[in-house]
N, C-alpha and C positions, 0 to 999 in steps of 0.2 A: 499524572499521566496525561499526555497531550492528545494521543490518537491511538486507535486500535484497528485491527483488521486481520484478514487472513489471505494467504497467497502461497504460491510455490516458492521454495528456496533451494538454491543449489550451492555448490562451493567451488572455489578455485584455489590453486596452490602454486601457480607458476610465478616466479620472481619477475617483478616489473615495478615501475613507478605507479603509485596510485594517483587519482585525479587531484588530490590535495598536495601532491609533491613528495609524499613519504615513499620510502622503499617498502614494497609489499613484504610483509612478514607472515608466512602461512601459519606460524605458531602463535600469533597474536589473536586476541578476540576482537576482530574487526569485521566490517561488512561493507558492501557496496549497495547503494540505493540511488534511484534516478533523481530524486528531488530533495530529500531531507538534507538540512545543513550539515556540513562536516562537523565532527565531534559530537553529534547527537547520539545519545544512548538509547538503545532499543533492546527490550527483552523479547527474545524469540523462543517460542514454546512449540514443541512437537506434541500435538494432541494425542497421537497414537501411543505415546509412552509417558507423557507428562513431564519429560525433561525440558529444562529451559537454560538459556545462556543469555547474558547481557553483552551486547557488542557495541562498538563505537563506529559510527559511519566515517569512513575515510576515503571512499572511492565511489565511482558512478557505475551504474549497471543494475541489474542484469538487462540484457537486451534480447530476452527470449520471452515470447508471449506467455502470460499467466504467471510469470515469476516477478517478485518485487524485491527480493534480497539475494545477493550473492555473498555467502559467508566465507570467511577464511576457513582453511582446512581444519584448524583446531576448533573453531566455533561450531562447525557442522558436526565434528566428531563428538562434541559434548551432548548433542541432542539426537543423533542418528548414526547408523553405520555408514562409513564412507562408501561402502559397496552400493548403497541406494542411489547415490548421485544427486537426487533431489527429493524433497518431501514437501508436503503441505504443512504450513506452520500458521500459528497465531502470533501476532506481534503487538507490542505495546510500546509506543514512543514515550520515553521517560523524560526527555528534554535534553 
């Protein structure tokens, strides 16, 4: 484990190119982070229910105060109801 922390996480599901040049796939377990290197694996846990998911960083963002991760729709659905829109999470950078 390289780093840990907590912050807000949201999700996005609209088709677009990611910052690393991939076509965004809302069904893939990926995420956006402002500074982590592309292809970094991050375990994201929702402390409210204990559910976690491991994602691969392939995009940049989010650009909303207090949030450090934008998860793909599928990744967010693994840890919380999509109706929530955003949740507070713990994250562990795995490398």
